[in-house]
N, C-alpha and C positions, 0 to 999 in steps of 0.2 A: 504494500500500500504506500510505503514511503517512496517507492520508485515512481508511482503515478504522480505524487505531489512534486517530486523532483523534476520529472519531465514536463509537467504542466508549468512549473515555475521557469524552467529553461525555455519553453516555448514563449511564455510571456516576455522573458528577457529578450529573446531574438526578435519578436514582433515589435516591441517598444524600441529597441535599438535600430531596427530597420526603418521604422516610421520616422525616426529623427531625420533621416536622410531624405524622406519623401515630402514631408510637410513644408509649406512655404512660410507659414507664420512662425516667427521665432518664439513666441510664447507657447504655442502648441509644441514646438520642438523641445522647449524646456520642460513641459509637462511629461512628454514621453521620456525625456532623460531622467526625470525623477522616478518614474515607474521602472525604468531599466535598472537604475541604481538600487532601488528598494528590492527588486526581484533578485538582483545579484547578492544583496545582503541575506536574503532568505536562502539562496543557494549555499552561501558560506555557512549559515546556521545548520542547514541539512547535512552538510559535509563534516560537521563536528568542529567548527571553528566559531564559537559564539563571540569571542573577542573581535575577530575580524568582521563579523556581521555587525556588531555594535559600532566599530570604527567606520565601517562603510556607511551606516546610517548617519552618524554624527558628522563625519568629515565630508564625505562626498555628497550625500543626499541633503545635508544641511548646509555646511559652510561653502562648498564649491558651487552649489546651486544659487546661493545668495550672491556669490561673485558673478556668476553667469547672468543673473537677472540685473545686477548692477551694470554689467557691460552692455546688456540690451538697452538699458535706460541711457547710458552714456552715448551709445552709438545712435540714439534717437530712432530706434526701430519700432515706433508705435504703430499698432494696427489702425487701419482706418475704421470708420463707423461700422461698415458692413463686415469687418473682420474681427469684431470684438469676441473674445473667447466664449462667453456664456450666451451670446446671441446667435452663434453659429453652431454647426454640428461638430466642429473640430474638437470639442472637449469631451464628447460622449465616449469615444473609443478609449482614451486614456482613463476615463472614469470606470469603464467596464473592466479594463485590465487591472486597475487598482482594486476593484471589488473582488476580482479573482484572487489577488494576493491577500486581501483582507480575510476572505473565507478560508484560505489555506492556513493563515496564521491562527485563526480561531480553531480550526481542526487540530493543529499541532499543539497549541497551548492548553486546550481543554482536554487533551488526551483522548480524542474520539477514535484514534487509530489503535489497532492492537499492537502490542509490543513486538518488536522483531524477535524472531527465534534465536538468532545468533547476534552477538554483539560485535559487529564488524566496524562500527564507527568508533574511532578513537578521538577523544577531545584534545585539541591543541591548547596547551596552557599558555597564559600570557608571557610567562618567563621565556618560553621557547621563541615566541614571536619577537620579543624585545632583544634577545640574544642574536637572532637572525638579522634584524634591522640594524642594530648598532654593532654588530660583529663584522662578518665578512661582506655584508652588503651596504656598509655605511657609505662608501664612495658612490654607489649607484643611487642611493636615496638622496644624497646631496646633489648629485648631477641632475636628477629628475626635478628637484626643487628649483635649481638654477634655471633649467630649461623652461619650467612653467612660469617663472618670473619673467624671463626674457620674452616669452610668448605674450604675456599680459601687457608688457611695455610696448611690444610691437603692435598689438591690437589697439591700444590707446593712441599710439602715434599715428597709425593709419586711419583711424576714425575721426581724428580731429578736423575741425573746419579750417580751411585755408583763409588766412587773413591777408588782405592786401595792404 
C-alpha cells in the first residue's frame, strides 16, 4: 500500500514539475512549484528521511518560494485582469494536486494503512545528514550557495529598467 502512495506522490511531482514549464502565468508556475516541492518532501518522508522532508518544506517550499515571489514582484510580472489566478481556471489543477497530497498525508499520519510486513525502511538520523553536508560535501554546498547568489544578482541586473 505504501508503494501506491509513493507512486501517486511521484506522479504528482512529475505532473507539477512538468506544468511549471507549460504555464504562461508566473504565479501559476509558482503554485505548481510549491506543489512539486511539497510532493518531493512527502517522497523524502516515505523514503525514511523525515529531517530532509522537514528541511524541504521549510527551506524550499517556504523560504525559496518567498524569494521567487519577490523576484516576480521585482520583475513586475503582474497578470492582467483576465489572468488573475482565482478568476481563471489556472488555479484549479494545482489545487487538485494539493488535495491529493493532503489526502495522502492524512492517510499516512492517521495510520489508515496496514503496517508493512518487513521493515525495509531505515530512518536517516540528522547527525548523518549534518556529517555529510559539513564533511566531504562542504565544498559542493558552498559552491551551490555561491552559484545561487550569482544567479539572483544576474536576474536582478537583467530585470532592471534602463534609465537614460
